C-alpha positions in Angstrom: -3.3 -56.7 120.5 -3.1 -57.1 124.4 0.7 -57.3 125.1 1.4 -59.0 128.8 5.5 -58.4 129.3 5.4 -60.5 133.0 4.5 -64.8 132.9 3.1 -64.0 136.5 0.5 -62.4 135.1 -0.7 -64.4 131.7 -0.6 -67.8 133.7 -3.6 -66.4 136.5 -5.1 -64.8 133.2 -4.9 -68.6 131.7 -6.4 -70.2 134.6 -8.5 -68.0 136.0 -11.5 -69.2 133.8 -11.1 -72.6 131.5 -14.7 -72.0 130.6 -13.9 -68.9 128.3 -10.2 -70.5 127.0 -10.6 -73.2 125.0 -13.2 -70.5 122.9 -11.0 -68.1 122.6 -6.5 -66.9 123.2 -6.5 -65.5 126.7 -3.2 -63.7 126.4 -0.6 -62.6 124.1 2.9 -63.0 124.9 5.7 -61.1 123.3 8.7 -63.2 121.7 11.1 -60.1 122.8 9.6 -57.8 125.4 12.4 -55.8 125.1 12.2 -55.3 121.1 12.6 -57.9 118.2 15.9 -58.2 116.5 15.9 -56.6 113.4 12.5 -54.5 114.6 11.9 -51.5 112.0 9.5 -50.0 114.0 7.5 -50.6 117.0 3.7 -51.4 116.0 2.3 -54.7 116.7 3.4 -56.0 113.0 7.3 -55.4 114.8 6.4 -57.0 117.5 6.3 -61.2 116.9 4.5 -62.7 119.6 1.5 -66.2 120.4 -1.5 -66.6 121.0 -2.0 -69.4 123.9 -5.0 -71.3 123.9 -5.3 -73.5 126.9 -7.8 -76.1 126.8 -10.5 -76.6 129.6 -8.5 -79.9 131.0 -5.1 -80.1 129.9 -3.6 -83.5 129.9 -0.5 -85.3 128.6 1.8 -82.2 129.2 2.0 -81.8 125.3 2.4 -78.0 123.6 2.6 -77.0 119.4 3.4 -74.0 118.1 1.0 -73.2 115.2 2.6 -70.9 112.0 -0.4 -69.6 110.2 0.1 -69.0 106.1 -0.2 -66.2 104.2 2.3 -66.1 101.4 4.9 -64.5 103.5 2.9 -61.3 103.0 0.0 -61.8 106.0 -1.4 -64.7 108.1 -4.6 -66.6 108.1 -5.7 -66.4 111.8 -8.7 -67.7 111.9 -8.6 -71.1 109.2 -5.4 -71.7 110.1 -4.4 -70.4 113.1 -7.2 -70.3 115.8 -9.2 -73.3 114.4 -6.2 -75.1 114.7 -5.4 -74.1 118.1 -9.4 -75.0 118.6 -9.0 -78.8 117.8 -5.6 -78.9 119.7 -7.7 -78.1 122.9 -10.4 -80.2 122.3 -7.3 -83.0 122.7 -6.2 -81.5 125.9 -3.1 -79.8 123.8 -1.9 -76.1 125.1 -1.5 -74.2 121.8 0.4 -71.2 120.9 -0.4 -69.4 117.5 2.4 -67.4 116.5 2.7 -64.0 114.8 5.6 -64.0 112.7 7.2 -61.0 110.5 6.4 -61.1 106.8 6.6 -59.1 103.7 6.5 -55.9 102.8 8.1 -55.2 106.0 10.0 -57.8 106.5 12.0 -60.3 104.5 14.4 -63.2 106.2 15.6 -63.9 108.5 13.0 -61.9 110.5 10.0 -64.5 110.0 12.8 -67.6 110.6 13.9 -66.3 113.8 10.4 -65.5 115.3 9.7 -69.4 113.9 12.7 -70.4 116.2 12.3 -67.9 119.1 8.4 -69.5 119.5 10.1 -72.6 120.1 12.4 -71.9 122.5 10.2 -69.3 124.4 7.7 -72.0 125.0 10.1 -74.8 126.3 11.7 -71.9 128.6 8.3 -71.3 129.8 7.3 -74.7 129.9 7.1 -75.3 133.4 4.9 -71.7 133.6 2.3 -73.7 131.8 2.7 -77.4 133.0 4.2 -78.2 129.9 6.9 -81.1 128.9 9.8 -79.6 127.9 10.2 -82.9 125.3 6.8 -82.7 123.7 6.5 -79.0 121.8 5.9 -79.7 118.6 5.1 -77.3 115.7 2.5 -76.9 113.1 2.4 -75.1 109.9 0.0 -74.3 107.1 1.4 -73.4 103.6 4.1 -70.4 104.1 3.7 -71.2 107.9 5.1 -75.1 106.7 8.4 -73.4 105.5 8.7 -71.4 109.0 7.8 -74.8 110.7 10.1 -76.8 108.3 12.6 -74.3 108.6 12.9 -75.1 112.5 12.3 -78.4 112.3 15.8 -78.2 110.0 18.0 -75.5 110.8 17.6 -76.0 114.8 20.4 -75.5 117.9 20.9 -76.7 121.3 20.7 -73.4 122.7 23.6 -71.2 124.4 24.4 -72.2 127.3 26.3 -68.9 128.3 23.9 -66.8 126.8 21.9 -63.2 128.9 18.4 -64.5 127.9 17.6 -67.1 129.5 15.3 -68.2 126.7 18.4 -68.4 124.5 19.8 -71.1 126.4 17.1 -74.0 125.3 17.0 -75.3 122.2 14.3 -74.5 119.8 14.2 -78.3 118.0 10.7 -79.2 118.1 9.5 -82.7 118.8 7.5 -83.3 116.0 6.7 -81.0 113.0 2.8 -81.1 111.4 3.8 -79.9 108.1 -0.1 -79.0 105.9 0.3 -77.8 102.5 3.6 -76.5 103.2 5.9 -74.4 101.0 8.8 -76.2 101.3 11.4 -75.9 98.8 12.8 -72.4 97.5 13.4 -74.5 94.3 12.3 -72.2 91.1 10.5 -75.2 90.1 8.4 -76.2 93.1 8.4 -73.1 94.9 5.3 -71.1 95.6 7.0 -68.0 93.9 4.9 -65.4 95.8 6.2 -67.3 99.1 9.5 -67.3 97.5 9.6 -64.0 96.5 8.8 -62.6 99.8 10.9 -64.0 101.8 14.0 -64.1 99.7 13.4 -61.3 97.4 13.2 -61.2 93.7 16.9 -62.0 92.4 18.4 -64.0 96.3 21.1 -65.6 96.6 21.2 -68.9 95.9 23.0 -70.0 98.7 19.7 -68.8 100.5 17.6 -70.8 98.0 19.7 -74.0 98.9 20.0 -73.4 102.6 16.1 -72.5 102.8 15.0 -75.5 100.0 14.3 -77.7 103.5 14.3 -81.0 101.7 17.8 -80.5 101.3 18.3 -79.5 104.8 16.8 -83.1 106.6 19.4 -84.7 108.9 19.2 -87.6 111.4 17.9 -85.8 114.0 15.1 -84.4 112.4 11.8 -84.5 114.3 9.1 -87.0 113.2 6.9 -85.5 111.1 3.3 -85.8 109.7 3.0 -84.1 105.9 -0.6 -83.7 104.4 -0.9 -82.2 101.1 -3.4 -82.5 97.8 -2.6 -83.3 94.4 -4.6 -80.9 92.9 -3.3 -78.1 95.0 -2.4 -75.3 92.5 -0.8 -72.5 95.1 2.1 -74.9 96.3 2.6 -78.1 94.4 2.3 -81.3 96.1 6.1 -82.4 95.1 7.2 -80.1 98.7 5.8 -83.0 100.5 6.5 -85.4 98.3 10.3 -84.3 98.4 10.4 -83.6 102.0 9.2 -87.1 102.8 11.2 -88.9 100.2 14.4 -87.3 102.5 12.6 -87.8 105.5 12.7 -91.3 104.5 16.6 -91.6 103.2 17.7 -90.0 107.3 15.2 -92.1 108.9 13.3 -90.2 110.4 9.8 -91.1 111.0 7.0 -89.6 108.8 3.6 -90.0 108.0 2.5 -88.5 104.2 -1.4 -88.2 103.0 -1.9 -86.7 99.7 -5.5 -86.8 98.7 -6.6 -86.2 95.0 -8.4 -83.1 95.0 -8.9 -80.0 96.8 -8.1 -76.7 96.2 -5.1 -74.6 98.2 -5.9 -73.1 101.8 -8.2 -75.8 102.8 -7.1 -75.7 106.4 -8.5 -78.2 109.0 -11.3 -78.7 105.7 -14.5 -79.3 108.4 -17.0 -78.7 105.6 -15.0 -81.3 103.5 -16.5 -84.6 103.4 -13.4 -86.3 101.8 -10.5 -83.7 103.0 -11.9 -83.5 106.9 -10.5 -86.8 106.8 -6.7 -85.6 107.5 -7.0 -84.4 110.5 -8.6 -87.6 112.1 -5.0 -89.5 110.7 -3.4 -86.8 112.4 -5.2 -86.7 115.3 -4.3 -91.3 114.9 -0.5 -90.1 114.5 -0.5 -87.8 117.6 -2.1 -90.2 119.6 0.6 -93.5 118.1 3.6 -91.4 119.6 1.6 -90.0 123.1 1.7 -86.1 122.2 -2.4 -86.6 122.4 -3.0 -88.1 125.6 -4.8 -91.8 125.4 -7.2 -90.8 127.6 -8.6 -88.3 125.2 -11.6 -89.3 123.4 
């Protein structure tokens, strides 16, 4: 994996060949060029990063950080990373696929810190990519949905006096897309593997509550779009149902779409004539709020 420490190099590469960047990531950016907090080594696995996908014709100034799933043991970088980035690029949206740290090498808080840093990093460098800092979303699948929903419910406004300029800006996403997400750590509905891999086999009850994100929704939680299937055998649909109910109680605008059939981990489900409709619904929701420019087909 090629890592780039200087933003000037990456920006030059991003726009030098628009024909190729829409098909593959241009470069990979380290979230912490000088080393991530809590890193236990110096391999790629210890260096959370962002794969950058820039559309041939960026439109509207929106950007999305994508957190792939993988049960907090790996990252499904194709189906739940690159394919989602391509979908966004086709609509003029810049995408950043997040390589966050995971078990067994890392547990809480590393993956959550990486998600928070990703949104903060994109916002801090928004001008370099032609991004509107008020149009930055996060999209999470499965365990990546837990990363995304954690960022959407545990954000802060930044530290104005921080030496690192990235830490001075907010990590609050402006919108969140949660696809069959592990949104709760409550035993009765949590995916047991994701819960164990993040919090351990006998987690502190306070951490279970803190990262049962349906219990952390507040008035300032960003607008959300949720997709799930009622037949999901890996992550019960109640994760999305409870999170949506919490959004409703808090007065946060949101959409929830539950399909009757469908296994876990379907990604964009482009080969399924029924499930593939979920991304059409997502497209409409993003256009409704202007995160996809109305001029896009």
